[in-house]
N, C-alpha and C positions, 0 to 999 in steps of 0.2 A: 515629693521626690519627682512622681509622675514618671513617663517613660521618654524624656528629653535626654538622649545620649550625650555623654561629655567625651569628644575625642581625645581628651587629654587625660583620661584614667591611665593608671599604670598598666592596665591589662592592654588597652589599646596600643599603648607604646611597645608591649611586649610582641605583640602581633605585628607590628610594622619593623620589628628588630632593632627597635631604638633601646631597649632595655634588655640585658640578657636573662636567659633563665635554664633550668635544668630540666630539658624535655625529658619526659618520659614516653609519650607516645603522641602522635599526630596525624591526621588525616586531612582530607578537603575541607572539611566542616569544624573541625575542633582541635584545639591544642590542648595536651596534658602536660603538667610540670611540677615540680616539688615546690611545696610551701617553703617560703625562706624563714618561717618561724613553725617549724612542724609542732602540732599538739599530740602526735602519736608517732610510733616507729614508721608507719606508712601515713603518709599527710600528700596527697596529691591533688592540685587544683585541676579540673577540668574546664576549660571554658570554650563557647562557639565562636568562631572567626567572625560570624556578624555581629552587628551591633544592637545588642539588647541590652536591657537594665537588670532584667529580673526574671525569675523563673516564669512569672506569669506572662510578662512580655514575650517571652522565648516561647513558650506553649502556644501563645494566640496567634503569634505573628510569623512565626518561623516557617518556610516551606516544607514539606513531610521529608523530603532528603536530607535537610539540614538537621531536622529533629532525630531522623534515625542515624545519621552519621555521628553526630552528639553521642547519641545513647549506645553505639556500637564501641564508640571511642571509650566511653566509661567501662564497658564489658572488657575491652581488651586491656584496660589499666588494672582492673581488680585481679585478672588472671597472671599479668606481667609483675605484679607487686607480690603474688602467691596468697591473696587474701580471700580470694572466692570461696564459695562453699564446697567447692569439689578439690582445693589444694589447702585450704585453710581454715580459719574457724570463722571467718566473716569480716563484716566492715561496717561502717556507717557512712550513709552519703548525707551531707547536710548542706542545704543550700539558704542563703539568708537574703531577706529583702525589705528594703525601706529601714526607716529609723527604728520600729518597733522590732524589726528582726535582726537588727543590728548589722545592716549592711556596710562594710566597709569600703569597698570599691563598687562603682555604679555601672559594673559590666556583669551580666549573669556568670556565676561561677558555682560548679558543685565541689564540695570538699570531700574526697574519700579519706577516711581515717581507718587504720587497721592497725594489725600487729599487737594488739593488746586488748584487754577490755576496755571499752571506752567509759561506761559507767552509765548512770541512770540518763534517759533523755533529757529532762528538764529537773531542776530543784524546785521542789513545791516551796511559794513565799510563805514566810512563816507569818 
């Protein structure tokens, strides 16, 4: 997959306003919206507004203010959704990268899932 960003991915289209979304929160550097196929009562995606393919691409190449803005929006989302540790019972934050990570959209995104026990981290192969 590499870090070649594809401007035709669905999240790029959402950021350009070509596809609607159910926005939860937004700041200068990131957008948070509800997943269209939720896996938990709370399932919000947080995406940077910059052109990053994966977590490692974002962590290595985004400027500090963009990383901070993204992370602060994540914190805002868990509070707004009532799943932060000071309000609820917690949450899981997941990001997938590349084929082995089963990344479906080649734009870095973080899944915030909560509102119920999410289950084990990974199932062990038999």
